Biopython code that builds the backbone (N, CA, C, O; Angstrom):
import numpy as np
from Bio.PDB.StructureBuilder import StructureBuilder

atoms = [
    (1, "MET", "N", (0.818, -1.204, 0.000)),
    (1, "MET", "CA", (0.000, 0.000, 0.000)),
    (1, "MET", "C", (0.855, 1.259, 0.000)),
    (1, "MET", "O", (0.373, 2.346, 0.317)),
    (2, "ASP", "N", (2.110, 1.107, -0.353)),
    (2, "ASP", "CA", (2.991, 2.264, -0.403)),
    (2, "ASP", "C", (3.089, 2.871, -1.801)),
    (2, "ASP", "O", (3.827, 3.834, -2.009)),
    (3, "GLN", "N", (2.340, 2.304, -2.772)),
    (3, "GLN", "CA", (2.416, 2.844, -4.122)),
    (3, "GLN", "C", (1.813, 4.241, -4.165)),
    (3, "GLN", "O", (0.870, 4.551, -3.436)),
    (4, "VAL", "N", (2.363, 5.060, -5.014)),
    (4, "VAL", "CA", (1.892, 6.433, -5.158)),
    (4, "VAL", "C", (0.633, 6.417, -6.017)),
    (4, "VAL", "O", (0.652, 5.925, -7.146)),
    (5, "LEU", "N", (-0.452, 6.953, -5.486)),
    (5, "LEU", "CA", (-1.695, 7.048, -6.248)),
    (5, "LEU", "C", (-1.665, 8.246, -7.184)),
    (5, "LEU", "O", (-2.035, 8.153, -8.355)),
    (6, "PHE", "N", (-1.215, 9.376, -6.639)),
    (6, "PHE", "CA", (-1.005, 10.564, -7.458)),
    (6, "PHE", "C", (-0.083, 11.522, -6.729)),
    (6, "PHE", "O", (0.155, 11.401, -5.527)),
    (7, "GLN", "N", (0.426, 12.474, -7.487)),
    (7, "GLN", "CA", (1.368, 13.440, -6.939)),
    (7, "GLN", "C", (1.047, 14.802, -7.540)),
    (7, "GLN", "O", (0.952, 14.951, -8.759)),
    (8, "ILE", "N", (0.881, 15.796, -6.667)),
    (8, "ILE", "CA", (0.577, 17.150, -7.116)),
    (8, "ILE", "C", (1.578, 18.106, -6.487)),
    (8, "ILE", "O", (1.595, 18.276, -5.268)),
    (9, "GLN", "N", (2.403, 18.723, -7.302)),
    (9, "GLN", "CA", (3.406, 19.690, -6.860)),
    (9, "GLN", "C", (4.201, 19.191, -5.656)),
    (9, "GLN", "O", (4.361, 19.916, -4.674)),
    (10, "GLY", "N", (4.693, 17.970, -5.726)),
    (10, "GLY", "CA", (5.513, 17.410, -4.655)),
    (10, "GLY", "C", (4.723, 16.778, -3.530)),
    (10, "GLY", "O", (5.316, 16.220, -2.606)),
    (11, "TRP", "N", (3.416, 16.849, -3.578)),
    (11, "TRP", "CA", (2.532, 16.263, -2.562)),
    (11, "TRP", "C", (2.185, 14.855, -3.011)),
    (11, "TRP", "O", (1.442, 14.673, -3.975)),
    (12, "VAL", "N", (2.718, 13.858, -2.315)),
    (12, "VAL", "CA", (2.565, 12.459, -2.693)),
    (12, "VAL", "C", (1.428, 11.831, -1.887)),
    (12, "VAL", "O", (1.392, 11.948, -0.662)),
    (13, "VAL", "N", (0.503, 11.167, -2.576)),
    (13, "VAL", "CA", (-0.626, 10.521, -1.913)),
    (13, "VAL", "C", (-0.539, 9.014, -2.147)),
    (13, "VAL", "O", (-0.493, 8.545, -3.285)),
    (14, "THR", "N", (-0.518, 8.267, -1.038)),
    (14, "THR", "CA", (-0.502, 6.804, -1.063)),
    (14, "THR", "C", (-1.788, 6.304, -0.409)),
    (14, "THR", "O", (-2.483, 7.084, 0.243)),
    (15, "PRO", "N", (-2.119, 5.020, -0.569)),
    (15, "PRO", "CA", (-3.305, 4.500, 0.124)),
    (15, "PRO", "C", (-3.242, 4.701, 1.638)),
    (15, "PRO", "O", (-4.260, 5.007, 2.257)),
    (16, "TRP", "N", (-2.064, 4.534, 2.244)),
    (16, "TRP", "CA", (-1.961, 4.741, 3.693)),
    (16, "TRP", "C", (-2.229, 6.191, 4.075)),
    (16, "TRP", "O", (-2.802, 6.463, 5.129)),
    (17, "LYS", "N", (-1.814, 7.122, 3.217)),
    (17, "LYS", "CA", (-2.115, 8.527, 3.506)),
    (17, "LYS", "C", (-3.612, 8.779, 3.437)),
    (17, "LYS", "O", (-4.141, 9.567, 4.221)),
    (18, "LEU", "N", (-4.304, 8.124, 2.512)),
    (18, "LEU", "CA", (-5.760, 8.274, 2.451)),
    (18, "LEU", "C", (-6.409, 7.750, 3.723)),
    (18, "LEU", "O", (-7.369, 8.342, 4.215)),
    (19, "VAL", "N", (-5.898, 6.650, 4.261)),
    (19, "VAL", "CA", (-6.388, 6.125, 5.546)),
    (19, "VAL", "C", (-6.144, 7.158, 6.644)),
    (19, "VAL", "O", (-7.031, 7.440, 7.450)),
    (20, "GLY", "N", (-4.944, 7.716, 6.670)),
    (20, "GLY", "CA", (-4.605, 8.733, 7.670)),
    (20, "GLY", "C", (-5.449, 9.982, 7.541)),
    (20, "GLY", "O", (-5.904, 10.531, 8.545)),
    (21, "TYR", "N", (-5.666, 10.445, 6.303)),
    (21, "TYR", "CA", (-6.512, 11.622, 6.090)),
    (21, "TYR", "C", (-7.952, 11.350, 6.520)),
    (21, "TYR", "O", (-8.594, 12.198, 7.140)),
    (22, "GLY", "N", (-8.446, 10.171, 6.188)),
    (22, "GLY", "CA", (-9.805, 9.798, 6.592)),
    (22, "GLY", "C", (-9.955, 9.787, 8.106)),
    (22, "GLY", "O", (-10.944, 10.285, 8.643)),
    (23, "GLY", "N", (-8.967, 9.215, 8.790)),
    (23, "GLY", "CA", (-8.986, 9.195, 10.251)),
    (23, "GLY", "C", (-8.934, 10.589, 10.846)),
    (23, "GLY", "O", (-9.624, 10.887, 11.821)),
    (24, "THR", "N", (-8.120, 11.428, 10.260)),
    (24, "THR", "CA", (-8.008, 12.809, 10.739)),
    (24, "THR", "C", (-9.325, 13.558, 10.545)),
    (24, "THR", "O", (-9.742, 14.317, 11.420)),
    (25, "LEU", "N", (-9.980, 13.351, 9.403)),
    (25, "LEU", "CA", (-11.273, 13.997, 9.162)),
    (25, "LEU", "C", (-12.339, 13.507, 10.141)),
    (25, "LEU", "O", (-13.132, 14.304, 10.643)),
    (26, "LEU", "N", (-12.362, 12.202, 10.414)),
    (26, "LEU", "CA", (-13.310, 11.676, 11.399)),
    (26, "LEU", "C", (-13.027, 12.242, 12.783)),
    (26, "LEU", "O", (-13.941, 12.666, 13.491)),
    (27, "PHE", "N", (-11.751, 12.244, 13.162)),
    (27, "PHE", "CA", (-11.364, 12.701, 14.489)),
    (27, "PHE", "C", (-11.700, 14.182, 14.669)),
    (27, "PHE", "O", (-12.139, 14.591, 15.744)),
    (28, "ALA", "N", (-11.497, 14.980, 13.629)),
    (28, "ALA", "CA", (-11.838, 16.409, 13.711)),
    (28, "ALA", "C", (-13.340, 16.618, 13.596)),
    (28, "ALA", "O", (-13.897, 17.486, 14.268)),
    (29, "GLY", "N", (-14.000, 15.835, 12.756)),
    (29, "GLY", "CA", (-15.428, 15.993, 12.528)),
    (29, "GLY", "C", (-16.285, 15.665, 13.730)),
    (29, "GLY", "O", (-17.432, 16.103, 13.822)),
    (30, "ARG", "N", (-15.732, 14.897, 14.652)),
    (30, "ARG", "CA", (-16.498, 14.527, 15.847)),
    (30, "ARG", "C", (-16.905, 15.759, 16.637)),
    (30, "ARG", "O", (-17.932, 15.742, 17.316)),
    (31, "TRP", "N", (-16.118, 16.832, 16.562)),
    (31, "TRP", "CA", (-16.454, 18.047, 17.296)),
    (31, "TRP", "C", (-17.680, 18.722, 16.720)),
    (31, "TRP", "O", (-18.433, 19.358, 17.458)),
    (32, "PHE", "N", (-17.902, 18.602, 15.422)),
    (32, "PHE", "CA", (-19.113, 19.156, 14.820)),
    (32, "PHE", "C", (-20.344, 18.354, 15.258)),
    (32, "PHE", "O", (-21.419, 18.913, 15.476)),
    (33, "VAL", "N", (-20.165, 17.030, 15.384)),
    (33, "VAL", "CA", (-21.245, 16.175, 15.886)),
    (33, "VAL", "C", (-21.579, 16.565, 17.322)),
    (33, "VAL", "O", (-22.752, 16.678, 17.680)),
    (34, "GLN", "N", (-20.565, 16.769, 18.136)),
    (34, "GLN", "CA", (-20.772, 17.155, 19.531)),
    (34, "GLN", "C", (-21.433, 18.525, 19.624)),
    (34, "GLN", "O", (-22.328, 18.730, 20.443)),
    (35, "MET", "N", (-20.999, 19.452, 18.797)),
    (35, "MET", "CA", (-21.571, 20.795, 18.814)),
    (35, "MET", "C", (-23.055, 20.741, 18.414)),
    (35, "MET", "O", (-23.882, 21.415, 19.028)),
    (36, "TYR", "N", (-23.392, 19.958, 17.406)),
    (36, "TYR", "CA", (-24.784, 19.804, 16.981)),
    (36, "TYR", "C", (-25.629, 19.186, 18.095)),
    (36, "TYR", "O", (-26.740, 19.643, 18.363)),
    (37, "ALA", "N", (-25.096, 18.143, 18.745)),
    (37, "ALA", "CA", (-25.828, 17.479, 19.828)),
    (37, "ALA", "C", (-26.033, 18.425, 21.002)),
    (37, "ALA", "O", (-27.100, 18.423, 21.617)),
    (38, "THR", "N", (-25.043, 19.220, 21.317)),
    (38, "THR", "CA", (-25.150, 20.193, 22.401)),
    (38, "THR", "C", (-26.184, 21.257, 22.062)),
    (38, "THR", "O", (-27.003, 21.631, 22.902)),
    (39, "ARG", "N", (-26.140, 21.728, 20.854)),
    (39, "ARG", "CA", (-27.108, 22.756, 20.432)),
    (39, "ARG", "C", (-28.531, 22.202, 20.487)),
    (39, "ARG", "O", (-29.458, 22.887, 20.920)),
    (40, "ARG", "N", (-28.689, 20.979, 20.050)),
    (40, "ARG", "CA", (-30.018, 20.361, 20.027)),
    (40, "ARG", "C", (-30.538, 20.106, 21.447)),
    (40, "ARG", "O", (-31.718, 20.319, 21.723)),
    (41, "ALA", "N", (-29.655, 19.648, 22.347)),
    (41, "ALA", "CA", (-30.059, 19.352, 23.729)),
    (41, "ALA", "C", (-30.115, 20.606, 24.597)),
    (41, "ALA", "O", (-30.667, 20.579, 25.696)),
    (42, "ARG", "N", (-29.545, 21.698, 24.105)),
    (42, "ARG", "CA", (-29.465, 22.961, 24.852)),
    (42, "ARG", "C", (-28.699, 22.808, 26.161)),
    (42, "ARG", "O", (-28.945, 23.516, 27.138)),
    (43, "ARG", "N", (-27.764, 21.864, 26.150)),
    (43, "ARG", "CA", (-26.827, 21.655, 27.258)),
    (43, "ARG", "C", (-25.658, 20.870, 26.680)),
    (43, "ARG", "O", (-25.776, 20.282, 25.605)),
    (44, "VAL", "N", (-24.552, 20.855, 27.371)),
    (44, "VAL", "CA", (-23.392, 20.113, 26.873)),
    (44, "VAL", "C", (-23.744, 18.634, 26.816)),
    (44, "VAL", "O", (-24.195, 18.049, 27.801)),
    (45, "HIS", "N", (-23.535, 18.049, 25.662)),
    (45, "HIS", "CA", (-23.894, 16.641, 25.463)),
    (45, "HIS", "C", (-22.848, 15.966, 24.574)),
    (45, "HIS", "O", (-22.464, 16.498, 23.533)),
    (46, "MET", "N", (-22.401, 14.801, 24.997)),
    (46, "MET", "CA", (-21.438, 14.015, 24.227)),
    (46, "MET", "C", (-22.153, 12.767, 23.720)),
    (46, "MET", "O", (-22.278, 11.795, 24.464)),
    (47, "PRO", "N", (-22.621, 12.768, 22.485)),
    (47, "PRO", "CA", (-23.355, 11.616, 21.965)),
    (47, "PRO", "C", (-22.428, 10.435, 21.700)),
    (47, "PRO", "O", (-21.215, 10.603, 21.572)),
    (48, "ALA", "N", (-23.007, 9.249, 21.620)),
    (48, "ALA", "CA", (-22.215, 8.041, 21.341)),
    (48, "ALA", "C", (-21.476, 8.177, 20.009)),
    (48, "ALA", "O", (-20.379, 7.641, 19.855)),
    (49, "ALA", "N", (-22.064, 8.888, 19.050)),
    (49, "ALA", "CA", (-21.404, 9.082, 17.746)),
    (49, "ALA", "C", (-20.054, 9.779, 17.918)),
    (49, "ALA", "O", (-19.112, 9.495, 17.178)),
    (50, "PHE", "N", (-19.956, 10.681, 18.883)),
    (50, "PHE", "CA", (-18.688, 11.363, 19.161)),
    (50, "PHE", "C", (-17.615, 10.343, 19.527)),
    (50, "PHE", "O", (-16.492, 10.403, 19.026)),
    (51, "TRP", "N", (-17.974, 9.401, 20.412)),
    (51, "TRP", "CA", (-16.998, 8.409, 20.857)),
    (51, "TRP", "C", (-16.671, 7.424, 19.744)),
    (51, "TRP", "O", (-15.518, 7.018, 19.596)),
    (52, "TRP", "N", (-17.680, 7.032, 18.953)),
    (52, "TRP", "CA", (-17.410, 6.132, 17.831)),
    (52, "TRP", "C", (-16.483, 6.795, 16.814)),
    (52, "TRP", "O", (-15.556, 6.161, 16.309)),
    (53, "MET", "N", (-16.730, 8.061, 16.516)),
    (53, "MET", "CA", (-15.864, 8.776, 15.576)),
    (53, "MET", "C", (-14.459, 8.917, 16.152)),
    (53, "MET", "O", (-13.482, 8.855, 15.405)),
    (54, "SER", "N", (-14.341, 9.106, 17.459)),
    (54, "SER", "CA", (-13.036, 9.174, 18.118)),
    (54, "SER", "C", (-12.282, 7.859, 17.958)),
    (54, "SER", "O", (-11.105, 7.849, 17.599)),
    (55, "ILE", "N", (-12.969, 6.750, 18.227)),
    (55, "ILE", "CA", (-12.330, 5.436, 18.151)),
    (55, "ILE", "C", (-11.912, 5.124, 16.720)),
    (55, "ILE", "O", (-10.761, 4.765, 16.472)),
    (56, "ILE", "N", (-12.834, 5.259, 15.789)),
    (56, "ILE", "CA", (-12.527, 4.914, 14.392)),
    (56, "ILE", "C", (-11.471, 5.845, 13.822)),
    (56, "ILE", "O", (-10.543, 5.394, 13.151)),
    (57, "GLY", "N", (-11.603, 7.146, 14.085)),
    (57, "GLY", "CA", (-10.597, 8.108, 13.608)),
    (57, "GLY", "C", (-9.230, 7.834, 14.191)),
    (57, "GLY", "O", (-8.229, 7.874, 13.476)),
    (58, "SER", "N", (-9.175, 7.553, 15.494)),
    (58, "SER", "CA", (-7.888, 7.241, 16.131)),
    (58, "SER", "C", (-7.278, 5.966, 15.566)),
    (58, "SER", "O", (-6.076, 5.913, 15.307)),
    (59, "LEU", "N", (-8.102, 4.939, 15.373)),
    (59, "LEU", "CA", (-7.578, 3.675, 14.840)),
    (59, "LEU", "C", (-7.110, 3.819, 13.393)),
    (59, "LEU", "O", (-6.128, 3.194, 12.991)),
    (60, "MET", "N", (-7.809, 4.642, 12.613)),
    (60, "MET", "CA", (-7.366, 4.868, 11.232)),
    (60, "MET", "C", (-6.036, 5.615, 11.192)),
    (60, "MET", "O", (-5.131, 5.228, 10.454)),
    (61, "THR", "N", (-5.911, 6.688, 11.986)),
    (61, "THR", "CA", (-4.638, 7.415, 11.995)),
    (61, "THR", "C", (-3.551, 6.575, 12.652)),
    (61, "THR", "O", (-2.389, 6.653, 12.255)),
    (62, "LEU", "N", (-3.912, 5.775, 13.651)),
    (62, "LEU", "CA", (-2.947, 4.862, 14.260)),
    (62, "LEU", "C", (-2.436, 3.866, 13.218)),
    (62, "LEU", "O", (-1.238, 3.587, 13.167)),
    (63, "SER", "N", (-3.326, 3.332, 12.397)),
    (63, "SER", "CA", (-2.928, 2.405, 11.327)),
    (63, "SER", "C", (-1.947, 3.078, 10.372)),
    (63, "SER", "O", (-0.951, 2.478, 9.967)),
    (64, "TYR", "N", (-2.233, 4.321, 10.019)),
    (64, "TYR", "CA", (-1.324, 5.057, 9.144)),
    (64, "TYR", "C", (0.057, 5.169, 9.775)),
    (64, "TYR", "O", (1.064, 4.929, 9.110)),
    (65, "PHE", "N", (0.111, 5.534, 11.055)),
    (65, "PHE", "CA", (1.409, 5.705, 11.701)),
    (65, "PHE", "C", (2.132, 4.386, 11.943)),
    (65, "PHE", "O", (3.363, 4.356, 11.961)),
    (66, "VAL", "N", (1.391, 3.297, 12.130)),
    (66, "VAL", "CA", (2.024, 1.988, 12.342)),
    (66, "VAL", "C", (2.508, 1.400, 11.021)),
    (66, "VAL", "O", (3.670, 1.015, 10.896)),
    (67, "PHE", "N", (1.612, 1.331, 10.037)),
    (67, "PHE", "CA", (1.923, 0.624, 8.797)),
    (67, "PHE", "C", (2.421, 1.513, 7.671)),
    (67, "PHE", "O", (3.249, 1.087, 6.866)),
    (68, "GLY", "N", (1.932, 2.728, 7.604)),
    (68, "GLY", "CA", (2.286, 3.604, 6.499)),
    (68, "GLY", "C", (3.508, 4.456, 6.738)),
    (68, "GLY", "O", (4.238, 4.767, 5.797)),
    (69, "LYS", "N", (3.747, 4.838, 7.970)),
    (69, "LYS", "CA", (4.839, 5.778, 8.249)),
    (69, "LYS", "C", (5.843, 5.246, 9.262)),
    (69, "LYS", "O", (6.998, 5.671, 9.262)),
    (70, "ASN", "N", (5.422, 4.322, 10.128)),
    (70, "ASN", "CA", (6.278, 3.781, 11.187)),
    (70, "ASN", "C", (6.848, 4.911, 12.056)),
    (70, "ASN", "O", (8.063, 5.048, 12.202)),
    (71, "ASP", "N", (5.952, 5.704, 12.619)),
    (71, "ASP", "CA", (6.313, 6.876, 13.410)),
    (71, "ASP", "C", (5.826, 6.686, 14.850)),
    (71, "ASP", "O", (4.623, 6.670, 15.110)),
    (72, "SER", "N", (6.773, 6.542, 15.777)),
    (72, "SER", "CA", (6.416, 6.262, 17.172)),
    (72, "SER", "C", (5.657, 7.413, 17.832)),
    (72, "SER", "O", (4.811, 7.170, 18.692)),
    (73, "VAL", "N", (5.938, 8.646, 17.453)),
    (73, "VAL", "CA", (5.222, 9.790, 18.030)),
    (73, "VAL", "C", (3.752, 9.732, 17.613)),
    (73, "VAL", "O", (2.867, 9.925, 18.447)),
    (74, "GLY", "N", (3.488, 9.474, 16.359)),
    (74, "GLY", "CA", (2.114, 9.352, 15.874)),
    (74, "GLY", "C", (1.398, 8.173, 16.500)),
    (74, "GLY", "O", (0.205, 8.253, 16.794)),
    (75, "ILE", "N", (2.114, 7.080, 16.708)),
    (75, "ILE", "CA", (1.523, 5.896, 17.332)),
    (75, "ILE", "C", (1.073, 6.228, 18.748)),
    (75, "ILE", "O", (-0.065, 5.946, 19.121)),
    (76, "LEU", "N", (1.951, 6.821, 19.528)),
    (76, "LEU", "CA", (1.609, 7.164, 20.913)),
    (76, "LEU", "C", (0.501, 8.204, 20.995)),
    (76, "LEU", "O", (-0.366, 8.122, 21.865)),
    (77, "SER", "N", (0.525, 9.177, 20.100)),
    (77, "SER", "CA", (-0.478, 10.245, 20.173)),
    (77, "SER", "C", (-1.855, 9.791, 19.695)),
    (77, "SER", "O", (-2.837, 10.497, 19.924)),
    (78, "ASN", "N", (-1.955, 8.641, 19.043)),
    (78, "ASN", "CA", (-3.257, 8.148, 18.592)),
    (78, "ASN", "C", (-3.742, 6.930, 19.356)),
    (78, "ASN", "O", (-4.937, 6.637, 19.345)),
    (79, "ALA", "N", (-2.855, 6.220, 20.013)),
    (79, "ALA", "CA", (-3.267, 5.048, 20.789)),
    (79, "ALA", "C", (-4.035, 5.472, 22.042)),
    (79, "ALA", "O", (-5.055, 4.870, 22.379)),
    (80, "PHE", "N", (-3.553, 6.493, 22.722)),
    (80, "PHE", "CA", (-4.194, 6.932, 23.961)),
    (80, "PHE", "C", (-5.632, 7.414, 23.754)),
    (80, "PHE", "O", (-6.520, 6.979, 24.488)),
    (81, "PRO", "N", (-5.898, 8.302, 22.776)),
    (81, "PRO", "CA", (-7.293, 8.728, 22.582)),
    (81, "PRO", "C", (-8.226, 7.569, 22.234)),
    (81, "PRO", "O", (-9.392, 7.587, 22.627)),
    (82, "ALA", "N", (-7.748, 6.578, 21.518)),
    (82, "ALA", "CA", (-8.587, 5.425, 21.174)),
    (82, "ALA", "C", (-8.980, 4.662, 22.438)),
    (82, "ALA", "O", (-10.116, 4.205, 22.563)),
    (83, "LEU", "N", (-8.043, 4.527, 23.370)),
    (83, "LEU", "CA", (-8.337, 3.831, 24.628)),
    (83, "LEU", "C", (-9.330, 4.622, 25.482)),
    (83, "LEU", "O", (-10.272, 4.053, 26.035)),
    (84, "VAL", "N", (-9.119, 5.911, 25.583)),
    (84, "VAL", "CA", (-10.009, 6.754, 26.389)),
    (84, "VAL", "C", (-11.420, 6.780, 25.788)),
    (84, "VAL", "O", (-12.406, 6.677, 26.518)),
    (85, "ALA", "N", (-11.517, 6.914, 24.476)),
    (85, "ALA", "CA", (-12.828, 6.928, 23.823)),
    (85, "ALA", "C", (-13.528, 5.582, 24.000)),
    (85, "ALA", "O", (-14.741, 5.538, 24.210)),
    (86, "SER", "N", (-12.780, 4.493, 23.917)),
    (86, "SER", "CA", (-13.370, 3.161, 24.126)),
    (86, "SER", "C", (-13.922, 3.029, 25.542)),
    (86, "SER", "O", (-15.017, 2.503, 25.743)),
    (87, "TYR", "N", (-13.163, 3.506, 26.511)),
    (87, "TYR", "CA", (-13.614, 3.470, 27.903)),
    (87, "TYR", "C", (-14.894, 4.286, 28.074)),
    (87, "TYR", "O", (-15.848, 3.818, 28.696)),
    (88, "ASN", "N", (-14.920, 5.507, 27.525)),
    (88, "ASN", "CA", (-16.096, 6.369, 27.656)),
    (88, "ASN", "C", (-17.316, 5.768, 26.974)),
    (88, "ASN", "O", (-18.432, 5.895, 27.478)),
    (89, "LEU", "N", (-17.116, 5.121, 25.844)),
    (89, "LEU", "CA", (-18.233, 4.472, 25.160)),
    (89, "LEU", "C", (-18.751, 3.298, 25.985)),
    (89, "LEU", "O", (-19.960, 3.086, 26.069)),
    (90, "LEU", "N", (-17.855, 2.543, 26.588)),
    (90, "LEU", "CA", (-18.246, 1.436, 27.460)),
    (90, "LEU", "C", (-19.073, 1.945, 28.646)),
    (90, "LEU", "O", (-20.106, 1.366, 28.982)),
    (91, "VAL", "N", (-18.617, 3.020, 29.269)),
    (91, "VAL", "CA", (-19.354, 3.616, 30.390)),
    (91, "VAL", "C", (-20.736, 4.082, 29.922)),
    (91, "VAL", "O", (-21.729, 3.872, 30.619)),
    (92, "GLU", "N", (-20.800, 4.707, 28.754)),
    (92, "GLU", "CA", (-22.082, 5.173, 28.209)),
    (92, "GLU", "C", (-23.051, 4.019, 28.009)),
    (92, "GLU", "O", (-24.212, 4.116, 28.406)),
    (93, "TYR", "N", (-22.598, 2.929, 27.401)),
    (93, "TYR", "CA", (-23.491, 1.793, 27.146)),
    (93, "TYR", "C", (-23.870, 1.067, 28.437)),
    (93, "TYR", "O", (-24.986, 0.561, 28.553)),
    (94, "ARG", "N", (-22.974, 1.010, 29.388)),
    (94, "ARG", "CA", (-23.340, 0.435, 30.695)),
    (94, "ARG", "C", (-24.408, 1.278, 31.365)),
    (94, "ARG", "O", (-25.367, 0.746, 31.924)),
    (95, "HIS", "N", (-24.243, 2.598, 31.308)),
    (95, "HIS", "CA", (-25.218, 3.508, 31.907)),
    (95, "HIS", "C", (-26.581, 3.354, 31.227)),
    (95, "HIS", "O", (-27.614, 3.315, 31.895)),
    (96, "ARG", "N", (-26.574, 3.268, 29.919)),
    (96, "ARG", "CA", (-27.839, 3.082, 29.190)),
    (96, "ARG", "C", (-28.501, 1.774, 29.593)),
    (96, "ARG", "O", (-29.720, 1.718, 29.756)),
    (97, "GLY", "N", (-27.706, 0.725, 29.753)),
    (97, "GLY", "CA", (-28.244, -0.574, 30.163)),
    (97, "GLY", "C", (-28.831, -0.527, 31.560)),
    (97, "GLY", "O", (-29.899, -1.089, 31.804)),
    (98, "LEU", "N", (-28.148, 0.137, 32.479)),
    (98, "LEU", "CA", (-28.653, 0.264, 33.848)),
    (98, "LEU", "C", (-29.917, 1.103, 33.882)),
    (98, "LEU", "O", (-30.864, 0.773, 34.596)),
    (99, "THR", "N", (-29.939, 2.179, 33.120)),
    (99, "THR", "CA", (-31.115, 3.045, 33.076)),
    (99, "THR", "C", (-32.298, 2.291, 32.482)),
    (99, "THR", "O", (-33.416, 2.391, 32.986)),
    (100, "ARG", "N", (-32.061, 1.553, 31.437)),
    (100, "ARG", "CA", (-33.125, 0.787, 30.801)),
    (100, "ARG", "C", (-33.652, -0.290, 31.738)),
    (100, "ARG", "O", (-34.859, -0.512, 31.833)),
    (101, "HIS", "N", (-32.720, -0.962, 32.436)),
    (101, "HIS", "CA", (-33.082, -2.024, 33.374)),
    (101, "HIS", "C", (-33.883, -1.462, 34.542)),
    (101, "HIS", "O", (-34.871, -2.059, 34.968)),
    (102, "ALA", "N", (-33.453, -0.309, 35.060)),
    (102, "ALA", "CA", (-34.153, 0.316, 36.191)),
    (102, "ALA", "C", (-35.538, 0.799, 35.780)),
    (102, "ALA", "O", (-36.465, 0.800, 36.591)),
    (103, "GLY", "N", (-35.678, 1.206, 34.531)),
    (103, "GLY", "CA", (-36.950, 1.715, 34.049)),
    (103, "GLY", "C", (-38.004, 0.629, 33.856)),
    (103, "GLY", "O", (-39.197, 0.925, 33.792)),
    (104, "THR", "N", (-37.569, -0.625, 33.765)),
    (104, "THR", "CA", (-38.532, -1.716, 33.558)),
    (104, "THR", "C", (-39.055, -2.272, 34.864)),
    (104, "THR", "O", (-39.940, -3.127, 34.870)),
    (105, "GLY", "N", (-38.512, -1.792, 35.973)),
    (105, "GLY", "CA", (-38.984, -2.236, 37.280)),
    (105, "GLY", "C", (-38.360, -3.538, 37.742)),
    (105, "GLY", "O", (-38.799, -4.113, 38.738)),
    (106, "GLY", "N", (-37.331, -4.018, 37.028)),
    (106, "GLY", "CA", (-36.770, -5.296, 37.442)),
    (106, "GLY", "C", (-35.354, -5.244, 37.430)),
    (106, "GLY", "O", (-34.698, -6.235, 37.752)),
]
sb = StructureBuilder()
sb.init_structure("model")
sb.init_model(0)
sb.init_chain("A")
sb.init_seg("    ")
for serial, (resi, resn, name, xyz) in enumerate(atoms, 1):
    if name == "N":
        sb.init_residue(resn, " ", resi, " ")
    sb.init_atom(name, np.array(xyz, "f"), 0.0, 1.0, " ", f" {name:<3s}", serial, name[0])
structure = sb.get_structure()
């Protein structure tokens, strides 16, 4: 996946770079999702989509840094957010399960 797909004025694009760009767009785009959810709820709100976009975006950019670039700084800076987002999503789904269970009376 290191073949050059295209090159524009010295800017080289490979399949791994597309993975990295996609991850970066997801990771940045999650803030727009959060802002929309907050505006809609009229209070600060972190929807599950925010955490899913964090996890997928982090894993995509992590893949780029592991396989496409082999950069330890990029690996470390993307592994941690993926773990934190996974933990927060787990807490969210546990909370939803407890709330749902409590609401049924059993």
